[in-house]
VEXTOR-205537 format. One record per residue: residue number from 0; residue in three letters; x, y, z of N, C-alpha, C in turn. Coordinates in pm, whole numbers, plus 50000, padded with zeros to 5 digits. Last residue first. Layout:
# residues N
[NUM 'ALA' [X Y Z] [X Y Z] [X Y Z]],
...
***
This chain:
# residues 311
[310 'ARG' [50653 47176 50573] [50802 47192 50678] [50886 47015 50576]],
[309 'ILE' [50453 47402 50516] [50525 47331 50471] [50654 47283 50515]],
[308 'VAL' [50443 47635 50693] [50298 47571 50678] [50386 47463 50606]],
[307 'GLY' [50648 47867 50771] [50637 47708 50863] [50531 47627 50819]],
[306 'HIS' [50445 48108 50711] [50538 48069 50740] [50540 47962 50796]],
[305 'PRO' [50203 48082 50412] [50232 48102 50582] [50371 48042 50561]],
[304 'LEU' [50175 48217 50153] [50250 48060 50176] [50243 48110 50296]],
[303 'LEU' [49896 48370 49965] [49953 48361 50091] [50019 48229 50153]],
[302 'ALA' [49811 48609 49661] [49874 48463 49723] [49967 48404 49861]],
[301 'HIS' [49613 48850 49611] [49702 48804 49687] [49746 48633 49750]],
[300 'VAL' [49474 49057 49360] [49459 48943 49448] [49624 48876 49512]],
[299 'GLY' [49285 49369 49297] [49405 49255 49380] [49366 49161 49413]],
[298 'LYS' [49193 49573 49004] [49177 49449 49124] [49269 49370 49171]],
[297 'VAL' [49173 49848 48882] [49237 49716 48881] [49200 49621 49011]],
[296 'GLY' [48981 50008 49046] [48934 49994 48954] [49009 49865 48885]],
[295 'ASN' [48979 49958 49292] [49071 50079 49246] [49061 50037 49107]],
[294 'VAL' [48811 49782 49452] [48762 49917 49448] [48883 50060 49390]],
[293 'VAL' [48880 49546 49562] [48770 49491 49443] [48784 49680 49393]],
[292 'GLN' [49213 49387 49734] [49098 49485 49696] [49048 49521 49606]],
[291 'THR' [49284 49128 49746] [49367 49264 49816] [49226 49384 49827]],
[290 'ILE' [49116 48816 49814] [49101 48943 49759] [49183 49026 49820]],
[289 'ARG' [49355 48572 49834] [49292 48692 49922] [49286 48774 49806]],
[288 'LEU' [49451 48195 49870] [49411 48308 49750] [49295 48410 49859]],
[287 'ASP' [49690 48010 50053] [49544 48099 50055] [49552 48192 49965]],
[286 'VAL' [49851 47731 50018] [49852 47858 49962] [49694 47907 50024]],
[285 'ALA' [49842 47424 50083] [49908 47535 50181] [49870 47670 50161]],
[284 'VAL' [49733 47321 49852] [49681 47243 49988] [49781 47340 50117]],
[283 'SER' [49800 47423 49668] [49632 47399 49673] [49593 47362 49798]],
[282 'ALA' [50078 47408 49658] [49998 47506 49685] [49865 47521 49714]],
[281 'LEU' [50143 47169 49581] [50164 47206 49702] [50081 47279 49735]],
[280 'ALA' [50093 47173 49324] [49971 47051 49427] [49992 47091 49547]],
[279 'THR' [50226 47342 49238] [50109 47404 49218] [50023 47266 49302]],
[278 'ALA' [50463 47208 49246] [50450 47359 49327] [50276 47352 49331]],
[277 'GLU' [50445 47001 49049] [50428 46969 49200] [50411 47114 49325]],
[276 'GLU' [50439 47146 48814] [50316 47097 48830] [50318 47049 49007]],
[275 'LYS' [50692 47302 48840] [50561 47365 48819] [50460 47295 48877]],
[274 'SER' [50912 47066 49047] [50849 47115 48966] [50728 47206 48940]],
[273 'VAL' [51126 47196 49301] [51057 47138 49283] [50979 47187 49124]],
[272 'LYS' [51301 47340 49515] [51323 47289 49401] [51221 47170 49354]],
[271 'TYR' [51142 47527 49687] [51150 47401 49733] [51232 47314 49629]],
[270 'LEU' [51199 47817 49565] [51213 47785 49739] [51260 47643 49741]],
[269 'GLU' [51133 47781 49291] [51267 47806 49343] [51301 47779 49517]],
[268 'CYS' [50835 47687 49301] [50976 47629 49240] [51120 47647 49287]],
[267 'MET' [50761 47909 49483] [50789 47777 49523] [50837 47682 49450]],
[266 'PHE' [50752 48117 49275] [50837 48172 49414] [50843 47980 49433]],
[265 'ASN' [50538 47946 49074] [50681 48019 49058] [50798 48036 49139]],
[264 'VAL' [50354 47982 49222] [50391 47868 49192] [50523 47875 49137]],
[263 'MET' [50336 48260 49276] [50312 48196 49404] [50406 48045 49343]],
[262 'GLU' [50255 48342 48991] [50359 48428 49069] [50415 48324 49199]],
[261 'ASN' [50057 48241 48996] [50157 48181 48873] [50251 48221 48945]],
[260 'LEU' [49883 48324 49170] [49909 48216 49192] [49982 48146 49100]],
[259 'ALA' [49864 48616 49063] [49910 48616 49194] [49956 48426 49189]],
[258 'MET' [49775 48531 48794] [49878 48647 48834] [49931 48591 48945]],
[257 'ALA' [49444 48437 48867] [49592 48395 48795] [49731 48427 48805]],
[256 'THR' [49393 48672 48991] [49405 48548 49077] [49519 48496 49001]],
[255 'ALA' [49371 48872 48773] [49426 48890 48873] [49447 48776 48979]],
[254 'GLU' [49170 48691 48587] [49284 48734 48572] [49424 48764 48684]],
[253 'ASN' [48958 48706 48769] [48994 48564 48718] [49182 48581 48720]],
[252 'LEU' [48911 48977 48802] [48959 48888 48938] [48947 48797 48874]],
[251 'ASP' [48987 49212 48574] [48923 49074 48610] [48986 49014 48678]],
[250 'GLU' [49182 49437 48587] [49063 49458 48611] [48947 49314 48620]],
[249 'HIS' [49452 49342 48811] [49395 49298 48708] [49229 49372 48695]],
[248 'PHE' [49740 49199 48956] [49627 49297 48937] [49589 49305 48815]],
[247 'GLY' [49876 48949 49218] [49837 48966 49044] [49753 49094 49064]],
[246 'PHE' [50157 48902 49418] [50042 48970 49422] [50026 48972 49296]],
[245 'THR' [50239 48662 49733] [50280 48747 49557] [50158 48785 49544]],
[244 'ILE' [50393 48688 49998] [50311 48669 49928] [50331 48738 49803]],
[243 'TRP' [50501 48467 50333] [50562 48508 50204] [50375 48536 50091]],
[242 'GLY' [50321 48552 50673] [50405 48451 50559] [50457 48521 50410]],
[241 'SER' [50316 48725 50870] [50205 48613 50817] [50301 48507 50735]],
[240 'PRO' [50510 48883 50839] [50462 48821 50934] [50390 48688 50932]],
[239 'THR' [50563 48877 50508] [50530 48931 50623] [50528 48894 50731]],
[238 'ASN' [50741 48999 50186] [50798 48894 50311] [50700 48948 50424]],
[237 'ALA' [50618 49011 49827] [50663 49060 50028] [50665 48885 50113]],
[236 'ARG' [50645 49151 49531] [50612 49026 49639] [50639 49055 49781]],
[235 'PRO' [50561 49256 49255] [50571 49286 49326] [50598 49162 49464]],
[234 'LEU' [50677 49129 48941] [50544 49161 48979] [50598 49205 49146]],
[233 'LYS' [50892 49060 48822] [50803 49125 48706] [50679 49134 48784]],
[232 'LEU' [51227 49051 48936] [51094 49001 48953] [51026 49116 48846]],
[231 'SER' [51498 48952 49034] [51447 48953 48956] [51302 48949 48961]],
[230 'MET' [51866 48978 49255] [51661 48928 49244] [51643 49018 49126]],
[229 'GLU' [52072 49090 49253] [52071 48925 49225] [51903 48921 49198]],
[228 'GLU' [52079 49363 49396] [52124 49344 49208] [52077 49146 49175]],
[227 'HIS' [51875 49525 49601] [51901 49393 49576] [51925 49335 49398]],
[226 'LEU' [51845 49787 49836] [51859 49725 49679] [51922 49584 49690]],
[225 'ILE' [51645 49881 50038] [51773 49836 50008] [51760 49779 49894]],
[224 'LEU' [51523 50135 50292] [51532 50139 50153] [51662 50070 50120]],
[223 'SER' [51316 50144 50586] [51468 50150 50502] [51465 50091 50395]],
[222 'VAL' [51097 50351 50745] [51077 50265 50626] [51226 50218 50577]],
[221 'ASP' [50875 50458 51004] [51032 50416 50954] [51056 50296 50880]],
[220 'VAL' [50676 50673 51031] [50656 50594 50945] [50793 50573 50946]],
[219 'PHE' [50423 50850 51265] [50533 50819 51246] [50534 50673 51142]],
[218 'ASP' [50148 50932 51229] [50215 51012 51290] [50365 50984 51288]],
[217 'MET' [49978 50918 50918] [50051 50828 51046] [50148 50900 51063]],
[216 'PRO' [49626 50978 50896] [49749 51026 50866] [49815 50919 50961]],
[215 'CYS' [49370 50707 50744] [49467 50806 50862] [49543 50843 50846]],
[214 'GLU' [49086 50517 50705] [49184 50643 50649] [49252 50729 50742]],
[213 'ILE' [49020 50251 50757] [49012 50356 50814] [49142 50394 50764]],
[212 'ALA' [48942 50208 50372] [48976 50171 50508] [48917 50232 50602]],
[211 'THR' [48688 50203 50104] [48787 50293 50215] [48800 50206 50362]],
[210 'GLY' [48563 50083 49939] [48615 50144 49896] [48709 50258 49978]],
[209 'SER' [48390 49884 50080] [48316 50013 50101] [48410 50119 49968]],
[208 'SER' [48597 49657 50067] [48467 49666 50000] [48419 49793 49997]],
[207 'GLU' [48885 49581 50081] [48822 49722 50123] [48700 49769 50064]],
[206 'GLY' [48992 49314 50061] [48885 49383 49973] [48855 49482 50002]],
[205 'ASP' [49029 49241 50392] [49025 49242 50266] [48965 49260 50196]],
[204 'GLY' [48988 49568 50601] [48937 49401 50553] [48957 49350 50489]],
[203 'GLN' [49191 49741 50818] [49074 49750 50685] [49075 49547 50627]],
[202 'ALA' [49324 50014 50967] [49254 49878 50973] [49168 49865 50883]],
[201 'ALA' [49471 50237 50926] [49486 50227 51048] [49411 50037 51039]],
[200 'HIS' [49686 50358 50664] [49560 50267 50675] [49523 50164 50809]],
[199 'GLY' [49806 50632 50408] [49818 50519 50554] [49652 50480 50585]],
[198 'ASP' [49935 50711 50183] [49742 50646 50206] [49811 50554 50291]],
[197 'GLY' [50262 50654 50107] [50144 50730 50136] [50011 50656 50154]],
[196 'ILE' [50545 50655 49887] [50459 50625 49984] [50366 50661 50020]],
[195 'SER' [50764 50634 49640] [50714 50706 49651] [50626 50616 49759]],
[194 'PHE' [51092 50655 49438] [51032 50586 49510] [50913 50654 49620]],
[193 'LEU' [51303 50601 49204] [51236 50718 49217] [51088 50641 49317]],
[192 'ALA' [51529 50468 49111] [51386 50388 49117] [51281 50510 49158]],
[191 'ARG' [51767 50517 48945] [51758 50563 49083] [51599 50530 49155]],
[190 'GLU' [51553 50454 48647] [51670 50487 48724] [51662 50567 48835]],
[189 'VAL' [51313 50246 48680] [51403 50357 48587] [51508 50354 48708]],
[188 'THR' [51227 49994 48785] [51183 49996 48633] [51245 50150 48565]],
[187 'VAL' [51258 49725 49018] [51327 49856 48997] [51294 49866 48819]],
[186 'PRO' [50999 49540 49162] [51109 49561 49032] [51141 49688 49000]],
[185 'LEU' [50994 49546 49562] [50947 49599 49440] [51026 49604 49305]],
[184 'PHE' [50935 49384 49857] [51004 49423 49705] [50911 49429 49572]],
[183 'LEU' [50829 49484 50115] [50804 49468 50009] [50872 49479 49886]],
[182 'SER' [50853 49313 50465] [50916 49374 50344] [50852 49378 50209]],
[181 'SER' [50703 49370 50808] [50725 49322 50638] [50812 49411 50558]],
[180 'GLY' [50700 49516 51050] [50773 49369 51042] [50793 49319 50893]],
[179 'ARG' [50397 49636 51025] [50534 49667 51055] [50607 49486 51050]],
[178 'VAL' [50248 49519 50725] [50244 49593 50861] [50405 49608 50912]],
[177 'LEU' [50097 49410 50466] [50171 49488 50532] [50202 49589 50650]],
[176 'GLU' [49811 49314 50466] [49951 49202 50561] [50090 49282 50556]],
[175 'LYS' [49663 49469 50344] [49654 49464 50499] [49780 49398 50529]],
[174 'CYS' [49720 49618 50046] [49743 49531 50115] [49767 49493 50277]],
[173 'ASP' [49691 49852 49880] [49611 49867 49956] [49588 49665 50040]],
[172 'ILE' [49831 49945 49662] [49821 49784 49674] [49713 49733 49778]],
[171 'ASN' [49874 50199 49465] [49789 50170 49523] [49728 50033 49593]],
[170 'GLY' [50200 50100 49373] [50098 50184 49340] [49978 50174 49480]],
[169 'GLY' [50441 49881 49156] [50359 49870 49280] [50242 49970 49278]],
[168 'CYS' [50481 49805 48871] [50564 49851 49026] [50523 49928 49149]],
[167 'TYR' [50244 49682 48815] [50379 49597 48848] [50484 49670 48890]],
[166 'ARG' [50005 49814 49012] [50040 49793 48881] [50152 49712 48923]],
[165 'PRO' [49660 49969 49123] [49771 49917 49164] [49853 49873 49030]],
[164 'PRO' [49500 50280 49080] [49565 50172 49049] [49654 50065 49072]],
[163 'SER' [49590 50585 49164] [49460 50469 49216] [49481 50344 49137]],
[162 'THR' [49769 50725 49053] [49841 50692 49222] [49697 50575 49210]],
[161 'SER' [49815 50767 48716] [49737 50797 48836] [49823 50670 48950]],
[160 'HIS' [50082 50883 48566] [50014 50809 48562] [49962 50830 48776]],
[159 'VAL' [50203 51107 48297] [50163 51096 48418] [50089 51012 48462]],
[158 'GLY' [50538 51000 48090] [50389 51029 48087] [50360 51077 48276]],
[157 'PRO' [50624 50669 47970] [50643 50791 47998] [50489 50868 48011]],
[156 'GLU' [50704 50371 48185] [50648 50427 48058] [50601 50597 48076]],
[155 'ALA' [50790 50253 48409] [50881 50273 48278] [50830 50383 48207]],
[154 'PRO' [50689 50408 48725] [50669 50344 48612] [50794 50365 48477]],
[153 'ALA' [50838 50464 49050] [50828 50503 48899] [50793 50411 48781]],
[152 'VAL' [50739 50263 49278] [50832 50341 49234] [50779 50358 49103]],
[151 'GLY' [50500 50250 49596] [50563 50234 49380] [50656 50274 49417]],
[150 'LEU' [50243 50214 49788] [50404 50193 49752] [50402 50175 49639]],
[149 'LEU' [49996 50281 50006] [50051 50301 49860] [50180 50309 49840]],
[148 'GLY' [49874 50172 50199] [49847 50123 50131] [49866 50157 49984]],
[147 'MET' [50045 50086 50508] [50059 50207 50442] [50000 50098 50307]],
[146 'PHE' [49906 49994 50815] [49981 49995 50703] [49967 50065 50624]],
[145 'PRO' [49770 49881 51164] [49866 49978 51033] [49858 49941 50932]],
[144 'SER' [49569 49771 51298] [49648 49719 51247] [49711 49782 51132]],
[143 'LEU' [49358 49761 51553] [49419 49804 51495] [49537 49751 51426]],
[142 'GLY' [49032 49678 51652] [49154 49632 51661] [49273 49704 51580]],
[141 'VAL' [48715 49827 51688] [48784 49757 51649] [48930 49724 51631]],
[140 'ARG' [48389 49904 51825] [48521 49873 51831] [48597 49798 51731]],
[139 'PHE' [48102 50127 51827] [48173 50017 51795] [48340 50052 51806]],
[138 'GLU' [47824 50241 52032] [47955 50264 51996] [48044 50097 51942]],
[137 'LYS' [47535 50389 51947] [47639 50313 51973] [47783 50334 51928]],
[136 'ASP' [47373 50580 51906] [47385 50593 52026] [47475 50448 52050]],
[135 'GLY' [47439 50622 51552] [47371 50656 51667] [47406 50692 51797]],
[134 'ILE' [47782 50488 51608] [47704 50482 51487] [47569 50515 51533]],
[133 'LEU' [48117 50579 51657] [47960 50623 51705] [47889 50631 51599]],
[132 'CYS' [48414 50405 51704] [48323 50520 51649] [48173 50487 51718]],
[131 'SER' [48776 50367 51786] [48640 50327 51812] [48515 50439 51763]],
[130 'GLY' [49047 50141 51744] [48967 50248 51726] [48795 50220 51720]],
[129 'THR' [49288 50002 51939] [49188 50028 51923] [49138 50136 51823]],
[128 'MET' [49583 49996 52077] [49576 49982 51992] [49436 49923 51921]],
[127 'THR' [49643 50142 52315] [49577 49989 52329] [49534 49946 52182]],
[126 'ALA' [49778 50347 52219] [49818 50270 52346] [49772 50157 52351]],
[125 'VAL' [49641 50463 52007] [49797 50394 51963] [49765 50292 52099]],
[124 'ASP' [49339 50483 51920] [49397 50460 52054] [49530 50400 52049]],
[123 'LEU' [49134 50654 51745] [49243 50608 51726] [49340 50604 51867]],
[122 'LYS' [48808 50751 51659] [48876 50805 51759] [48965 50683 51756]],
[121 'TRP' [48622 50772 51335] [48709 50694 51434] [48807 50754 51515]],
[120 'ASP' [48332 50823 51160] [48447 50924 51242] [48516 50812 51318]],
[119 'LEU' [48201 50747 50867] [48245 50721 51013] [48335 50760 51060]],
[118 'GLN' [47961 50872 50633] [48084 50888 50712] [48142 50851 50862]],
[117 'VAL' [47789 50804 50408] [47792 50791 50489] [47906 50763 50544]],
[116 'ARG' [47535 50916 50111] [47728 50868 50130] [47766 50882 50341]],
[115 'ASN' [47262 50803 50062] [47320 50904 50121] [47461 50859 50146]],
[114 'SER' [47209 50630 49759] [47191 50679 49916] [47261 50782 49915]],
[113 'GLU' [47294 50559 49458] [47183 50676 49487] [47147 50719 49655]],
[112 'GLN' [47390 50318 49526] [47441 50440 49462] [47414 50555 49470]],
[111 'LEU' [47324 50096 49638] [47354 50212 49743] [47424 50356 49670]],
[110 'GLY' [47287 49809 49561] [47157 49933 49594] [47229 50035 49652]],
[109 'LEU' [47516 49703 49552] [47405 49671 49708] [47315 49765 49700]],
[108 'LYS' [47624 49674 49302] [47549 49568 49328] [47459 49548 49537]],
[107 'GLU' [47643 49998 49351] [47533 49972 49259] [47519 49831 49252]],
[106 'ASN' [47867 49960 49511] [47762 50005 49528] [47643 50006 49475]],
[105 'GLN' [48069 49845 49331] [48014 49743 49444] [47846 49821 49500]],
[104 'TRP' [48115 49991 49135] [48066 49868 49094] [47995 49815 49194]],
[103 'SER' [47975 50327 49160] [48120 50255 49152] [48045 50088 49140]],
[102 'ALA' [47946 50659 49261] [47906 50513 49142] [48018 50433 49184]],
[101 'THR' [47810 50701 49590] [47873 50748 49492] [47857 50613 49365]],
[100 'GLY' [47642 50622 49815] [47662 50752 49760] [47734 50804 49685]],
[99 'GLY' [47864 50394 50049] [47744 50440 49938] [47758 50601 49928]],
[98 'ALA' [48132 50513 50270] [48009 50387 50249] [47903 50471 50149]],
[97 'TRP' [48430 50591 50426] [48302 50631 50404] [48199 50515 50312]],
[96 'ASN' [48564 50683 50770] [48590 50560 50614] [48467 50646 50614]],
[95 'ARG' [48869 50814 50884] [48755 50815 50850] [48733 50711 50726]],
[94 'GLY' [49089 50908 51231] [49082 50831 51074] [48944 50831 51046]],
[93 'TYR' [49317 50999 51463] [49188 51029 51402] [49196 50909 51228]],
[92 'TRP' [49577 50986 51549] [49471 50994 51651] [49324 50987 51606]],
[91 'GLY' [49786 50823 51309] [49747 50961 51406] [49648 50877 51465]],
[90 'PRO' [50015 50491 51369] [49906 50633 51310] [49860 50704 51396]],
[89 'VAL' [50323 50413 51300] [50238 50458 51387] [50120 50486 51336]],
[88 'ILE' [50526 50142 51207] [50439 50232 51160] [50288 50286 51321]],
[87 'ASP' [50853 50038 51184] [50738 50097 51253] [50646 50161 51172]],
[86 'ASN' [51014 49917 50948] [51058 49887 51086] [50934 49961 51161]],
[85 'PHE' [50964 49740 50667] [50866 49864 50771] [50938 49790 50895]],
[84 'ARG' [51119 49799 50386] [51131 49726 50483] [51065 49820 50582]],
[83 'VAL' [51148 49734 50057] [51123 49881 50169] [51048 49777 50280]],
[82 'GLU' [51396 49676 49776] [51337 49620 49877] [51299 49734 50037]],
[81 'LEU' [51410 49663 49449] [51377 49769 49579] [51321 49709 49699]],
[80 'VAL' [51583 49510 49219] [51457 49463 49326] [51506 49582 49469]],
[79 'MET' [51640 49580 48848] [51680 49574 48982] [51573 49553 49066]],
[78 'GLY' [51566 49658 48639] [51602 49528 48658] [51651 49461 48792]],
[77 'PRO' [51725 49978 48604] [51604 49836 48590] [51649 49782 48565]],
[76 'LYS' [51872 50088 48921] [51849 50059 48797] [51749 49965 48723]],
[75 'ALA' [52047 50262 49150] [51918 50174 49169] [51922 50219 48997]],
[74 'GLY' [52234 50431 49268] [52283 50315 49195] [52166 50199 49171]],
[73 'ARG' [52008 50585 49502] [52176 50604 49437] [52217 50430 49389]],
[72 'VAL' [51704 50642 49485] [51808 50553 49550] [51950 50555 49492]],
[71 'ALA' [51499 50933 49554] [51556 50859 49427] [51658 50790 49563]],
[70 'ILE' [51167 50934 49639] [51273 50920 49670] [51392 50866 49579]],
[69 'PRO' [50922 51168 49505] [50957 51036 49476] [51111 51083 49591]],
[68 'GLY' [50762 51194 49800] [50854 51144 49748] [50827 51264 49643]],
[67 'ILE' [50398 51103 49969] [50574 51156 49979] [50688 51071 49900]],
[66 'ILE' [50112 51172 49838] [50184 51067 49875] [50330 51128 49899]],
[65 'PRO' [49797 51144 49843] [49888 51240 49859] [49986 51094 49921]],
[64 'HIS' [49580 51034 49579] [49627 51003 49697] [49757 51115 49747]],
[63 'ILE' [49533 51233 49356] [49409 51177 49408] [49487 51162 49584]],
[62 'PRO' [49555 51575 49127] [49591 51433 49219] [49445 51359 49306]],
[61 'ARG' [49448 51643 48856] [49351 51565 48944] [49437 51482 49037]],
[60 'GLU' [49605 51805 48745] [49483 51830 48752] [49382 51802 48845]],
[59 'GLU' [49900 51869 48977] [49806 51781 48880] [49705 51813 48863]],
[58 'LYS' [50148 52036 49123] [50010 52077 49077] [49925 51992 48960]],
[57 'GLU' [50325 51926 49260] [50361 51900 49116] [50213 51926 49036]],
[56 'ARG' [50281 51940 49528] [50398 52033 49454] [50414 52021 49277]],
[55 'SER' [49976 51925 49614] [50099 51823 49570] [50198 51950 49525]],
[54 'THR' [49867 52054 49986] [49874 52088 49839] [49995 51990 49771]],
[53 'PHE' [49716 52028 50307] [49848 52031 50186] [49786 52021 50053]],
[52 'SER' [49604 52164 50625] [49610 52129 50466] [49705 52126 50394]],
[51 'GLY' [49590 52123 50924] [49652 52183 50846] [49619 52072 50717]],
[50 'LYS' [49314 52078 51168] [49382 51995 51065] [49446 52091 50990]],
[49 'GLU' [49344 52227 51478] [49292 52208 51414] [49358 52154 51280]],
[48 'VAL' [49377 52051 51756] [49417 52043 51691] [49384 52107 51584]],
[47 'GLY' [49235 51835 51929] [49171 51957 51935] [49228 52042 51901]],
[46 'GLU' [49444 51548 51948] [49286 51604 51935] [49244 51741 51981]],
[45 'ARG' [49757 51603 51710] [49623 51573 51857] [49520 51629 51815]],
[44 'PRO' [49822 51681 51455] [49885 51628 51511] [49834 51596 51639]],
[43 'SER' [49638 51696 51120] [49649 51711 51292] [49720 51597 51381]],
[42 'TYR' [49637 51716 50785] [49661 51638 50921] [49690 51733 51051]],
[41 'GLY' [49502 51650 50457] [49474 51694 50585] [49587 51629 50692]],
[40 'TRP' [49441 51478 50245] [49506 51590 50258] [49563 51675 50325]],
[39 'GLU' [49252 51323 50250] [49196 51415 50203] [49314 51532 50221]],
[38 'ILE' [49374 51112 50392] [49393 51083 50247] [49273 51233 50186]],
[37 'ASP' [49666 51267 50586] [49525 51183 50580] [49474 51196 50432]],
[36 'PRO' [50019 51245 50549] [49859 51325 50579] [49736 51196 50573]],
[35 'THR' [50289 51127 50724] [50203 51133 50605] [50094 51166 50641]],
[34 'THR' [50604 51169 50839] [50488 51133 50857] [50404 51159 50778]],
[33 'LEU' [50922 50971 50856] [50853 51054 50830] [50676 51056 50864]],
[32 'HIS' [51252 50843 50758] [51181 50874 50887] [51063 50972 50852]],
[31 'LEU' [51399 50612 50607] [51332 50714 50599] [51252 50733 50703]],
[30 'SER' [51754 50459 50591] [51603 50474 50685] [51577 50570 50630]],
[29 'ASP' [51978 50306 50360] [51929 50426 50453] [51765 50407 50501]],
[28 'GLY' [51985 50068 50169] [52052 50040 50337] [51987 50168 50462]],
[27 'SER' [52124 50256 49956] [52084 50142 49944] [52089 50125 50116]],
[26 'ASP' [52122 50634 50000] [52197 50523 49975] [52105 50383 49997]],
[25 'VAL' [51895 50860 49841] [51955 50748 49969] [51995 50667 49906]],
[24 'SER' [51793 51190 49772] [51873 51088 49733] [51920 51037 49852]],
[23 'ILE' [51512 51386 49745] [51590 51378 49835] [51646 51206 49755]],
[22 'ILE' [51315 51436 49588] [51320 51518 49684] [51469 51497 49730]],
[21 'PRO' [51326 51433 49251] [51350 51389 49381] [51382 51453 49465]],
[20 'GLN' [51153 51542 48971] [51244 51537 49035] [51225 51489 49173]],
[19 'TYR' [50970 51302 48763] [50977 51371 48867] [51111 51400 48944]],
[18 'ASN' [50947 51138 48557] [51027 51283 48526] [51023 51331 48675]],
[17 'ARG' [50784 50877 48576] [50960 50892 48572] [51025 51023 48561]],
[16 'SER' [50570 50962 48798] [50565 50987 48669] [50787 50989 48676]],
[15 'PHE' [50209 50940 48960] [50338 50873 48955] [50397 50935 48819]],
[14 'SER' [50042 51171 49195] [50063 51118 49096] [50207 51062 49070]],
[13 'GLY' [50067 51379 49396] [49958 51303 49373] [49975 51183 49266]],
[12 'HIS' [50325 51486 49637] [50267 51490 49508] [50159 51386 49527]],
[11 'ILE' [50552 51669 49886] [50381 51576 49891] [50353 51577 49694]],
[10 'ASN' [50734 51793 49967] [50718 51653 49970] [50618 51581 49922]],
[9 'GLY' [50590 52085 49932] [50708 52031 49867] [50762 51930 49825]],
[8 'ASN' [50448 52066 50164] [50390 52072 50038] [50472 52017 49930]],
[7 'GLU' [50509 51830 50445] [50520 52005 50369] [50531 51966 50222]],
[6 'LEU' [50705 51706 50659] [50541 51709 50617] [50538 51852 50539]],
[5 'LYS' [51034 51615 50617] [50933 51704 50666] [50807 51664 50591]],
[4 'ILE' [51200 51335 50711] [51159 51370 50561] [51008 51468 50657]],
[3 'LYS' [51498 51205 50783] [51364 51295 50820] [51357 51367 50741]],
[2 'HIS' [51694 50938 50731] [51702 51084 50673] [51545 51139 50753]],
[1 'ILE' [51985 50794 50853] [51858 50812 50851] [51823 50949 50849]],
[0 'MET' [52198 50542 50744] [52171 50668 50799] [52036 50678 50787]],
***
């Protein structure tokens, strides 16, 4: 079954909580069709139309990312795994990104903490999958590779939780590999899962080094939610067009790397029926360790095992 979710205040929130009431209940295998706002809580359907503005239905003191949900999945229980399958992701016609002028570790290291905050306004062309912006009299173009930055189920811990850090049950993962055709697998930690989605990105480099990608609304997102009772995960995992991915999240980049590598090595033990030592040796010649993002307080690393690299 396909569920169409309207872009309206009653369907948007800006934090995670196991106590939030779902906006809809779906069965395993159902699909969602939705439109998401931009990072500034606005949306314009086409050029020349003034942006509408949205607010969180939960009235948080400091909502950060506007996310759609929560969506309840019937039959979901702690210990199961929820697969989020991306059937289609279509960005809107505009996007923005920023650099400098704020307190962050990367701005401090680059000497940009006290500088002017620069905003680049991008025009997105879905037909050619390119984005363009003007800096002075120069035009810059990039190819688009749209994905959703924020995907998660409700944490098991009580209280209200920020959308900003990625965590064991998802969140602001910001992994550019999660494009159309990908599946993200999330460990379910509460009854009915309570899944939320948002934070559209039209293009991003690994690391998201300025703190922002091309932040954009998504005109159309088509995802399917599938429960897996036989799977067991401690951290998110993904199957993407590029390969299998495991994640690590920690304030210390070394610790995040160790988590992602350990998850990948354990996965390879299962996949190839080898020892952990043997899997580690194989990983050293076949697996890429990539910095997912370094801007959410909790840093992210993903380990990528390309499809077909080991035969």
